[in-house]
N, C-alpha and C positions, 0 to 999 in steps of 0.2 A: 389481573391487575385490578386494584380497587377502584371503583367508580370515581371516587373523589380525586385520586392520583391521576387518573387518565384525562381528566378535564383540566388539570393544572396548567397554567400557561408557561411556556418556555420561550424566552426571547431569542430571536434570531433563527428559529426553526420554521420552515415552511409548514403551515397548518397550525403552528403556534402552540400545540399541546403535547403532553407526554405521550399520548396515544399515537400522535403523528410521528414522533421519534421511532416508535416500535414498528411503524409501517415502512420504514426506510428499507431500501434494497441496495444491494451492491452488484455491479456488473463485473464478472470475472471473464477475461479474455484468454483463450488458449488457441493453439494452432487449429483446433477443430471448430472454433466459433466462440460465441459469447454465451455465458450462462448468467441468468439473473437470479439471485439468491436473496431472500429476505434476511435482514440483519439477525434476527433471532435464531435462524438456522445455520449461521456461519460456523464452520469448523475449519481448522488448519488444513485438513486433508483436501478441502475444496480448492485450495490454492496450488496444489501439486500440478505441475505442468502449465501454470499460468504464464503469460508473457507480458512485458510492458505495454501500455497503451500507446505511448509516444515513441517514435524513433528519435535517436539522438543524432544530431547533425552539427557540424562545425563549419565556420566560414572565417575567412580572414577579417581580423578586427572586431570580432564579437567579444563582449565584455566578460564572458564566462567560458569555461573549457570543459565541455562534456566529454565523456569517454567511457571506457570499459575497464574493470579491474578484476583480475582473477583472485577470487577469495578462497583460500584453502579450506576455511570453515564450512563452506557450502559446496566446495569442489565444482565451482562454475563461475562464469563471468557475472559480474554485477554492474549494471549500467548506473552511471552517476551523471548529474546535469551541471554540477558546479564543483569548484575546488573545495568548497566547504563540505559538500556531500562526500567527496573523496576522503577528506580528512576524517570524517566521522566513520566511514567504512574501514579506514586503516586502524583507527582506535578500537573499533568493535572486533576486527579480525585478530588483534593482539590481546584481546581479553582472555585471561586464564579460564574464565567460565565457558568460553566457547570451545567446541571441539569439532574436528572434522567428522565426516560420515563414517 
């Protein structure tokens, strides 16, 4: 990375510089534990076997309706936290560009 670019200020980023953005890390949770991966080393294969961080729960009177949707495009259940997310999942699973495994 060019020295001038690395020191350029980026609003809203902890550390405030472009270099700080590239030091960011992602935590990926799986049944075997948590793996911390630098952003620049992220690959799609790293997410195989990953699980959601939060559990979805529901209770009487809550303003949103979380749940689980069987998506044929990924041949698995997909967790959603709101009806809006469910609508987006339904639209994505009907897309002609998406195919099953």
